[in-house]
C-alpha positions in Angstrom: 0.0 0.0 0.0 1.3 3.5 -0.9 2.0 5.8 2.0 1.5 9.5 2.6 5.1 9.5 3.9 6.3 9.0 0.3 4.9 12.4 -0.7 7.2 15.5 -0.7 4.6 17.8 -2.3 0.9 18.5 -2.4 -0.7 15.6 -4.2 -1.9 16.1 -7.8 -5.4 14.8 -8.6 -6.7 14.3 -12.1 -10.4 13.9 -12.8 -10.6 12.2 -16.2 -14.3 12.5 -17.0 -15.3 15.4 -14.7 -18.5 16.3 -16.5 -20.0 12.9 -15.9 -20.4 14.2 -12.3 -20.3 18.0 -12.7 -22.2 18.4 -16.0 -24.1 21.4 -14.7 -21.2 23.1 -12.9 -23.1 22.9 -9.7 -20.8 20.7 -7.7 -18.5 22.3 -5.1 -15.0 21.0 -5.5 -13.4 23.4 -2.9 -12.7 20.7 -0.3 -11.0 18.5 -2.9 -9.0 21.5 -4.0 -7.9 22.2 -0.4 -6.5 18.7 -0.2 -5.0 18.4 -3.7 -3.9 20.3 -6.8 -6.9 19.4 -8.9 -6.7 19.1 -12.7 -9.7 18.4 -14.9 -11.5 19.3 -18.1 -15.2 19.6 -17.6 -16.2 17.4 -20.5 -17.9 14.0 -20.7 -15.7 11.2 -22.0 -12.7 13.3 -22.9 -10.8 10.1 -23.3 -11.8 6.8 -24.9 -9.5 3.9 -25.4 -6.1 3.0 -24.0 -3.9 5.4 -25.9 -6.2 8.4 -25.3 -6.2 7.8 -21.6 -2.4 7.5 -21.5 -1.9 10.6 -23.6 -4.4 12.6 -21.6 -2.9 11.7 -18.3 0.7 12.6 -19.4 -0.5 15.8 -21.1 -2.6 17.1 -18.1 -0.8 15.6 -15.1 2.6 14.0 -15.7 3.3 14.2 -12.0 0.0 12.5 -11.1 -0.6 11.1 -7.6 -4.4 10.5 -7.6 -6.6 9.5 -10.6 -10.4 10.0 -10.2 -12.8 8.3 -12.6 -16.5 7.8 -12.8 -17.8 4.7 -14.4 -15.1 4.9 -17.1 -13.4 1.8 -18.5 -9.7 1.8 -17.8 -8.1 -1.2 -19.7 -5.4 -3.1 -17.9 -2.7 -2.2 -20.5 -3.1 1.5 -19.4 -1.8 0.9 -15.9 1.9 0.2 -16.6 2.1 3.3 -18.8 0.7 5.7 -16.2 3.1 8.0 -14.3 5.1 6.1 -11.6 4.1 8.8 -9.1 0.5 7.5 -9.2 -0.5 6.0 -5.9 -4.3 6.0 -5.7 -7.2 5.5 -8.2 -10.5 6.7 -6.8 -13.7 5.4 -8.4 -16.3 8.0 -7.7 -19.0 5.4 -7.4 -19.8 2.0 -6.0 -19.0 -0.4 -8.7 -15.4 -0.8 -9.8 -15.7 -3.6 -12.4 -14.5 -0.9 -14.9 -11.0 -0.9 -13.3 -8.3 -3.5 -13.7 -7.9 -4.4 -10.0 -5.1 -7.0 -10.4 -3.1 -4.7 -12.7 -3.3 -1.9 -10.1 -2.2 -4.2 -7.3 0.7 -5.4 -9.4 1.7 -1.8 -10.0 1.4 -0.9 -6.2 -1.5 1.4 -7.0 -4.3 1.3 -4.5 -8.0 1.6 -5.7 -10.8 2.9 -3.6 -14.5 3.3 -4.2 -17.5 5.1 -2.6 -19.9 2.4 -1.5 -22.6 4.4 0.2 -23.0 7.7 -1.6 -26.1 6.8 -3.7 -28.1 4.6 -1.4 -31.1 6.9 -1.1 -31.0 8.2 -4.7 -31.0 4.8 -6.3 -33.6 3.4 -3.8 -35.9 6.3 -4.5 -35.4 5.6 -8.3 -36.7 2.0 -7.7 -39.7 3.3 -5.8 -40.3 5.9 -8.6 -40.5 3.2 -11.2 -42.8 1.1 -9.0 -45.2 4.0 -8.3 -45.3 4.9 -12.0 -46.1 1.4 -13.0 -48.8 1.1 -10.4 -50.8 3.9 -11.9 -49.8 3.5 -15.6 -48.4 7.0 -15.4 -46.1 6.7 -18.4 -48.7 5.0 -20.5 -51.2 7.7 -19.8 -48.7 10.4 -20.7 -47.9 8.6 -24.0 -51.6 8.7 -24.9 -51.7 12.5 -24.2 -48.6 13.2 -26.2 -50.4 11.4 -29.1 -53.5 13.6 -28.6 -55.4 10.6 -27.2 -57.6 12.0 -24.4 -60.0 9.1 -24.3 -59.2 8.3 -20.6 -60.6 11.8 -19.8 -63.7 11.5 -21.9 -64.6 7.8 -21.6 -63.8 4.7 -19.5 -60.2 4.6 -18.2 -58.4 1.9 -20.2 -55.1 1.4 -18.4 -54.5 -0.9 -15.4 -54.3 0.7 -12.0 -53.0 -1.1 -8.9 -52.6 -0.4 -5.2 -49.1 -1.3 -3.8 -50.5 -2.3 -0.4 -50.1 -6.1 0.0 -48.2 -6.5 -3.2 -44.7 -8.1 -3.1 -41.4 -6.6 -4.3 -38.6 -9.0 -4.9 -35.1 -7.7 -4.3 -32.4 -9.7 -6.2 -29.3 -9.5 -4.1 -31.2 -7.1 -1.9 -29.7 -7.5 1.5 -27.2 -4.7 0.9 -27.6 -0.9 1.6 -29.7 0.0 -1.4 -31.9 -3.1 -1.2 -32.4 -2.5 2.5 -33.4 1.1 1.8 -35.9 0.0 -0.9 -37.3 -2.6 1.6 -37.8 0.1 4.3 -39.8 2.2 1.9 -41.8 -0.7 0.5 -42.7 -1.8 4.0 -43.9 1.7 4.8 -46.2 1.4 1.8 -47.7 -1.7 3.1 -45.9 -4.1 0.8 -44.3 -7.5 1.4 -40.6 -7.9 0.6 -38.8 -11.0 -0.8 -35.0 -11.1 -0.8 -33.0 -13.7 -2.7 -30.4 -15.6 -0.8 -28.6 -18.8 -1.6 -28.2 -19.5 2.1 -31.9 -19.1 2.7 -31.4 -16.4 5.3 -30.4 -12.8 5.7 -26.9 -11.9 7.1 -26.8 -12.1 10.9 -27.9 -8.8 12.4 -29.7 -7.5 9.3 -32.4 -5.1 10.3 -35.1 -7.2 8.7 -33.9 -10.6 9.9 -37.0 -11.2 12.0 -39.6 -9.1 10.2 -42.5 -11.3 9.3 -43.3 -9.3 6.2 -39.8 -10.0 4.8 -39.2 -13.4 3.3 -35.9 -14.9 2.0 -36.3 -17.2 -1.0 -34.3 -18.6 -3.8 -34.0 -16.5 -6.9 -36.4 -18.6 -8.9 -39.1 -18.5 -6.1 -38.6 -14.8 -5.8 -39.3 -14.3 -9.5 -42.4 -16.5 -9.3 -43.9 -14.8 -6.3 -43.1 -11.1 -6.8 -45.3 -8.4 -8.4 -42.2 -6.2 -8.8 -38.7 -7.5 -9.2 -35.8 -5.1 -8.5 -32.2 -6.0 -9.3 -29.5 -5.0 -6.7 -26.7 -7.5 -7.2 -23.2 -6.5 -8.4 -22.0 -7.1 -12.0 -19.5 -10.0 -12.2 -18.9 -13.0 -14.3 -21.5 -14.9 -12.3 -24.3 -12.3 -12.7 -23.5 -11.1 -16.2 -26.5 -11.9 -18.5 -28.1 -13.9 -15.7 -31.5 -12.4 -16.1 -32.7 -13.6 -19.5 -35.6 -15.5 -21.0 -35.3 -18.4 -18.7 -35.7 -16.2 -15.6 -38.2 -13.9 -17.1 -40.5 -16.8 -17.9 -40.8 -17.5 -14.2 -42.3 -14.1 -13.5 -46.0 -13.4 -13.4 -47.4 -11.9 -16.6 -48.7 -9.0 -14.5 -45.2 -8.4 -12.9 -42.7 -5.6 -13.6 -38.9 -5.8 -13.8 -36.7 -2.9 -12.5 -33.0 -2.5 -12.9 -31.0 0.3 -11.3 -27.8 -1.8 -10.7 -25.8 -2.6 -13.9 -27.3 -3.1 -17.3 -25.3 -6.1 -18.3 -26.9 -8.2 -15.5 -29.8 -8.5 -17.9 -29.5 -10.3 -21.2 -30.8 -7.3 -23.2 -31.4 -9.2 -26.5 -33.6 -11.8 -24.7 -35.3 -9.1 -22.7 -36.3 -7.2 -25.8 -37.7 -10.4 -27.3 -39.7 -11.1 -24.1 -41.0 -7.6 -24.0 -42.1 -7.7 -27.6 -44.1 -10.9 -26.7 -45.5 -9.1 -23.6 -44.2 -11.9 -21.4 -44.3 -9.6 -18.4 -46.3 -6.4 -17.9 -43.4 -3.9 -18.1 -39.8 -3.1 -17.4 -38.0 0.0 -16.0 -34.3 0.3 -16.8 -32.2 3.1 -15.4 -29.2 1.1 -16.7 -28.7 -0.6 -20.0 -26.2 -3.2 -21.3 -24.6 -0.4 -23.4 -25.1 3.2 -22.2 -26.7 4.7 -24.2 -28.2 1.8 -26.2 -27.3 1.6 -29.8 -29.4 4.1 -31.7 -31.0 1.3 -33.8 -31.8 -0.9 -30.8 -35.5 -2.0 -30.6 -35.4 -1.1 -26.9 -36.1 2.5 -27.6 -39.5 1.8 -29.2 -41.0 -0.7 -26.8 -44.1 0.8 -25.2 -43.8 -1.5 -22.2 -40.2 -0.5 -21.4 -39.4 2.7 -19.5 -35.8 3.9 -20.1 -34.0 6.6 -18.1 -30.3 7.5 -18.7 -28.7 6.2 -15.5 -30.0 9.0 -13.3 -30.4 7.2 -10.0 -27.1 8.8 -8.8 -27.4 12.1 -10.6 -29.4 14.3 -8.2 -27.3 17.3 -7.1 -27.2 16.1 -3.5 -25.9 12.6 -4.6 -23.3 14.0 -6.9 -22.1 16.5 -4.2 -22.0 13.6 -1.7 -19.8 11.4 -3.9 -17.2 14.2 -4.4 -17.2 14.9 -0.7 -16.7 11.2 0.0 -13.9 11.1 -2.6 -12.3 13.9 -0.6 -12.8 11.9 2.6 -11.0 8.9 1.0 -8.1 11.1 -0.2 -7.8 12.8 3.2 -7.8 9.4 5.0 -5.2 8.1 2.6 -2.7 10.9 2.3 -3.2 13.0 5.5 -4.4 10.5 8.2 -2.6 7.5 6.7 -5.6 5.4 7.6 -7.0 4.3 4.2 -10.7 3.6 3.8 -12.7 1.8 1.1 -9.6 0.2 -0.5 -10.9 -2.5 -2.8 -7.6 -4.1 -4.0 
């Protein structure tokens, strides 16, 4: 692990894709600037591909100590070509599957993430999808945009549902975001199902003894839930794990919600299932490729609601993530008590 004792100067921090976080110039970076000399260009995706990343780093911060990224792919071949002064890579988010952890370890570069910054924002996104589905809100708006006012002048034609006593299934939902979703769902009078291979929640989990919270296998969760929300990490085991085989287990009246990582769902099979109305609807704040290919059929499906990965993008959440990046850097270089190191 790198040490603050090795520094003889104020650390230099480079934010590679700063506008992914600060696209509206509303985020206060003063605390980060107090800790470091901060270098950034406020553009989205200023780099793409190994050579561009390497060239950008050496052009903007050849004496780099800290690299800050946000959901940006850093290929493993980049790491050996970064400045030897680099000691810490900060992923300004929870997932770090975009970073070559082993390559960083081999180069004695520590990697840290921000595991708790978006708990409320993402949980509220799940609930937003669910509330909209329960009252066919998006479908009604689509009708109005097409000058169809028949729901105002005649019988209402779209399904309406109360959430009370309905079940929400949380795939991998025993973590922070899933627990927050469960708390809100319980307050709405819902039942909660959490998937677990062990058949039980982690010891000490706040819902361990709640009679309205059940723990089931993934397949049973899919069969029994009115809403299914994905909360597991993306890894080789979960990649593409929700496809036709799993979707066929769901109720025809059920809805699928994904605010985790798009590639957990087999998007090709999902599109086919939604074209066949296998389930009632789907809400995707994340997609397999972001944004989806412009010719993808997913754009045109009336039973799929797409949002551009906004669960973490509220101004409060974005400010929190940069404040917590500063916390990590201060702990690492000033207090010499690193936190959230993942490699």
